[in-house]
C-alpha positions as CSV (number, residue, x, y, z in Angstrom):
1,M,27.0,-9.5,-62.1
2,I,27.8,-5.9,-63.0
3,R,25.2,-4.4,-65.3
4,L,26.0,-0.7,-65.1
5,I,29.3,1.2,-64.7
6,F,29.5,4.9,-63.6
7,S,32.7,6.7,-64.2
8,D,33.9,10.2,-63.3
9,M,35.9,11.9,-66.0
10,D,38.7,14.2,-64.9
11,G,41.3,12.4,-62.8
12,T,39.5,9.2,-63.4
13,L,38.6,8.0,-66.9
14,L,40.5,10.7,-68.7
15,D,44.3,10.7,-68.6
16,E,46.4,13.6,-67.3
17,D,46.0,15.4,-70.6
18,G,42.2,15.1,-70.5
19,N,41.9,12.4,-73.2
20,L,39.9,9.3,-73.3
21,P,42.0,6.1,-73.3
22,A,42.7,5.0,-76.9
23,E,41.2,1.6,-76.0
24,F,37.9,3.0,-74.7
25,G,36.0,2.3,-77.9
26,D,37.0,-1.4,-78.0
27,M,36.3,-1.7,-74.3
28,Y,32.9,-0.1,-74.6
29,R,32.0,-2.5,-77.5
30,R,32.9,-5.5,-75.3
31,L,31.0,-4.2,-72.3
32,K,28.0,-3.6,-74.6
33,E,28.2,-7.1,-76.0
34,R,27.9,-8.4,-72.4
35,G,24.9,-6.2,-71.6
36,I,26.8,-3.8,-69.4
37,R,25.8,-0.2,-69.7
38,F,28.2,2.7,-69.2
39,A,27.4,6.1,-67.7
40,P,29.9,9.0,-67.5
41,A,29.2,10.8,-64.2
42,S,30.8,14.2,-64.1
43,G,30.7,17.8,-63.1
44,R,31.0,18.6,-66.8
45,Q,28.2,20.0,-69.0
46,Y,26.0,17.5,-70.9
47,A,27.1,19.0,-74.2
48,S,30.7,18.5,-73.2
49,L,30.2,14.9,-72.3
50,A,28.2,14.2,-75.5
51,H,31.1,15.8,-77.5
52,T,33.7,13.6,-75.8
53,F,31.7,10.5,-76.4
54,K,30.4,11.5,-79.8
55,P,30.6,8.0,-81.4
56,W,28.5,6.6,-78.6
57,Q,26.4,9.6,-77.6
58,D,23.1,7.9,-78.5
59,E,23.9,4.8,-76.4
60,L,25.3,6.1,-73.1
61,I,23.6,7.5,-70.1
62,F,25.1,10.9,-69.1
63,V,25.1,11.9,-65.4
64,A,26.1,15.6,-66.0
65,E,26.6,18.6,-63.9
66,N,27.3,16.5,-60.7
67,G,24.1,14.7,-61.1
68,T,21.8,17.7,-61.6
69,M,21.0,16.7,-65.2
70,V,20.8,13.2,-66.5
71,M,20.4,12.6,-70.2
72,E,19.9,9.6,-72.5
73,R,19.7,9.8,-76.4
74,G,19.4,13.6,-76.1
75,R,16.4,13.3,-73.8
76,E,16.3,14.5,-70.3
77,L,15.6,11.7,-67.8
78,F,15.5,14.0,-64.8
79,S,17.1,17.2,-63.5
80,S,17.3,19.3,-60.4
81,P,16.9,23.1,-61.1
82,V,18.0,25.8,-58.7
83,D,15.6,28.7,-57.8
84,T,16.6,31.6,-60.1
85,A,16.7,34.2,-57.3
86,L,18.9,32.0,-55.2
87,A,21.2,31.3,-58.2
88,L,21.6,35.0,-59.0
89,D,22.4,35.7,-55.3
90,V,25.2,33.1,-55.5
91,M,26.5,34.6,-58.7
92,R,26.7,38.0,-57.1
93,T,28.7,36.6,-54.2
94,G,31.1,35.0,-56.7
95,E,31.6,38.3,-58.4
96,T,32.9,39.8,-55.2
97,L,35.8,37.3,-54.9
98,T,39.2,38.6,-56.2
99,G,40.7,36.5,-59.0
100,V,37.7,34.1,-59.2
101,R,35.9,33.4,-62.4
102,S,32.2,32.6,-62.4
103,V,30.0,30.4,-64.6
104,L,26.2,30.1,-64.4
105,C,25.3,26.7,-65.8
106,G,21.8,26.3,-67.3
107,K,20.1,23.5,-69.0
108,Q,20.8,25.0,-72.5
109,Q,24.4,26.2,-72.0
110,G,26.8,27.9,-69.6
111,Y,27.0,31.7,-69.1
112,L,29.9,33.9,-68.1
113,N,30.1,37.7,-67.7
114,Q,32.1,40.0,-69.9
115,A,34.8,40.6,-67.3
116,D,35.6,36.9,-67.3
117,N,35.6,36.6,-71.1
118,A,39.4,36.3,-71.4
119,P,41.2,33.8,-73.6
120,E,42.9,31.9,-70.8
121,F,39.7,31.3,-68.9
122,R,37.8,30.4,-72.1
123,A,40.4,27.8,-72.8
124,E,40.0,26.3,-69.4
125,L,36.2,26.5,-69.5
126,A,36.2,24.7,-72.9
127,K,37.4,21.5,-71.1
128,Y,34.1,21.3,-69.2
129,V,31.6,23.6,-71.0
130,T,31.5,23.3,-74.7
131,Q,28.3,25.5,-75.2
132,S,28.6,28.9,-73.6
133,A,27.6,32.5,-74.0
134,V,28.9,35.8,-72.7
135,V,26.3,38.0,-70.9
136,K,26.3,41.6,-69.5
137,D,24.3,40.5,-66.5
138,F,23.4,37.0,-65.2
139,A,19.9,38.3,-64.5
140,S,19.4,38.6,-68.3
141,V,19.9,34.8,-68.8
142,D,16.8,33.1,-70.1
143,D,17.5,29.6,-69.0
144,V,16.9,27.2,-66.1
145,P,19.8,27.3,-63.7
146,I,21.1,23.9,-62.5
147,K,24.6,24.7,-61.2
148,M,26.8,27.7,-60.2
149,S,30.5,27.1,-60.7
150,F,33.6,29.2,-59.6
151,F,37.2,28.8,-60.7
152,D,40.5,29.8,-59.2
153,F,43.6,29.6,-61.5
154,S,45.9,29.4,-58.4
155,G,44.5,26.0,-57.4
156,H,43.5,27.2,-54.0
157,A,39.7,27.1,-54.4
158,E,39.3,25.6,-50.9
159,A,40.6,28.8,-49.4
160,S,39.6,31.4,-52.0
161,I,36.1,30.3,-52.9
162,L,34.7,27.7,-50.5
163,P,34.5,29.9,-47.3
164,A,32.4,32.5,-49.1
165,M,30.1,29.9,-50.5
166,E,29.5,28.0,-47.3
167,Q,26.9,30.6,-46.3
168,Y,24.6,28.8,-48.8
169,A,25.2,25.3,-47.3
170,D,21.7,25.3,-45.7
171,R,20.1,25.9,-49.1
172,L,22.4,24.4,-51.6
173,Q,24.9,21.6,-52.0
174,V,28.4,23.3,-51.8
175,T,31.1,21.0,-53.3
176,L,34.8,21.3,-53.8
177,S,35.0,19.6,-57.2
178,S,38.8,20.0,-57.7
179,T,41.6,22.2,-56.4
180,Q,40.4,24.9,-58.8
181,W,36.6,24.5,-58.9
182,V,33.7,24.9,-56.4
183,D,30.2,24.0,-57.5
184,L,26.8,24.8,-55.9
185,Y,23.6,23.1,-56.9
186,S,20.4,21.8,-55.4
187,L,20.6,20.6,-51.8
188,G,20.6,16.9,-51.4
189,I,21.6,16.3,-55.0
190,S,24.8,14.4,-56.0
191,K,26.2,11.9,-58.4
192,G,25.2,9.3,-55.9
193,V,21.6,10.5,-55.7
194,A,21.4,10.5,-59.5
195,A,22.9,7.0,-59.6
196,R,20.3,5.7,-57.1
197,R,17.5,7.2,-59.1
198,L,18.8,5.6,-62.3
199,Q,19.0,2.3,-60.6
200,E,15.3,2.5,-59.7
201,Q,14.3,3.6,-63.2
202,L,16.3,0.8,-64.9
203,G,15.6,-1.9,-62.4
204,I,19.2,-2.4,-61.6
205,A,20.3,-3.1,-58.0
206,P,23.2,-1.2,-56.4
207,D,25.2,-4.5,-56.1
208,E,24.9,-4.7,-59.9
209,C,26.7,-1.4,-60.3
210,A,30.4,-0.3,-60.3
211,A,31.7,3.3,-60.0
212,F,35.0,5.1,-60.3
213,G,36.0,8.4,-58.8
214,D,38.8,10.6,-57.4
215,Y,37.5,13.7,-55.8
216,E,35.0,15.1,-53.2
217,N,32.1,15.2,-55.7
218,D,32.5,11.4,-56.1
219,L,32.0,10.5,-52.4
220,E,28.2,9.9,-52.6
221,L,28.7,7.9,-55.8
222,M,31.0,5.5,-53.9
223,D,28.0,4.8,-51.5
224,A,25.5,4.2,-54.3
225,V,27.1,1.0,-55.8
226,G,28.3,-2.4,-54.7
227,C,31.7,-2.1,-56.4
228,S,33.2,1.3,-55.7
229,F,36.7,2.1,-56.9
230,A,38.8,5.1,-55.8
231,M,41.6,5.8,-58.3
232,E,45.1,5.5,-57.0
233,N,45.4,9.3,-57.5
234,A,42.2,10.0,-55.6
235,I,42.1,12.1,-52.5
236,P,42.2,10.2,-49.1
237,A,38.5,10.7,-48.4
238,V,37.5,8.9,-51.6
239,K,39.9,6.0,-50.9
240,E,38.4,5.7,-47.4
241,R,34.9,5.6,-48.8
242,A,35.5,3.2,-51.7
243,R,35.6,-0.5,-51.5
244,Y,38.6,-0.9,-53.8
245,V,41.4,1.1,-55.3
246,A,42.0,1.2,-59.1
247,P,45.3,2.0,-60.8
248,S,45.8,5.7,-61.5
249,N,44.1,7.5,-64.4
250,R,47.6,8.0,-65.8
251,V,47.8,4.3,-66.6
252,H,44.1,4.0,-67.6
253,G,43.0,2.4,-64.4
254,V,39.3,2.3,-65.3
255,M,40.1,0.3,-68.4
256,T,42.2,-2.2,-66.3
257,V,39.3,-2.7,-63.9
258,C,36.8,-3.1,-66.7
259,E,38.9,-6.0,-68.0
260,R,38.5,-7.6,-64.5
261,I,34.8,-6.9,-64.6
262,L,34.5,-8.6,-68.0
263,A,36.5,-11.5,-66.6
264,G,33.8,-11.9,-63.9
265,E,36.0,-11.0,-61.0
266,F,33.2,-9.0,-59.3
267,D,30.2,-11.2,-60.1
């Protein structure tokens, strides 16, 4: 029996306009009545996730920042900070890349430099980071770094950002989170690692969990559960790793599969 559902957000639970399915509230109520917990698992900031799920923010478990910060009822369950000196070195590398925007993600909020404080980037950033501040120098940030994120408007992050960041692959997890974003965070950490740790804390077996995802930062999550679902719009690597394929996010595929879970199809 499924007792815990993990779901990625962008390209997975959210539609192509970045909105929750209209039926989510009713679906969540029915899952809750059956004793099934729901955990958004995303590269997004915790504050962003809490805002999106505001009516249920005191009930859900949030696997935020690609698993580097896990929260429940406003309380940190566990996190994976990055050494400050290493984080600052990564940010300096990001600042050398032409056309690339940089965000230092801390436990409290996200930080961007003055050069990147343009309306078009702030609008894009607001989709993922709802609490942010502009700083003159990342070294002045008084926060615990948990992730460094880099953005390319052209949608070619794999070519414009990833090669420069691979120099840190022996010290940090370097992940292509979308065609536009590259994230770096603690080595050995992922949504999947966070999911396994949650399973241990909650006494829930992997076979009692389902997960949905679409991109590279969801690969390890597919391995952490018994019922793994790649979205129809997922990249090939996720489809190869997942056990099942769910309908596209455009047709609210997560909701469709949740109906099947409630019907006992995966017990």
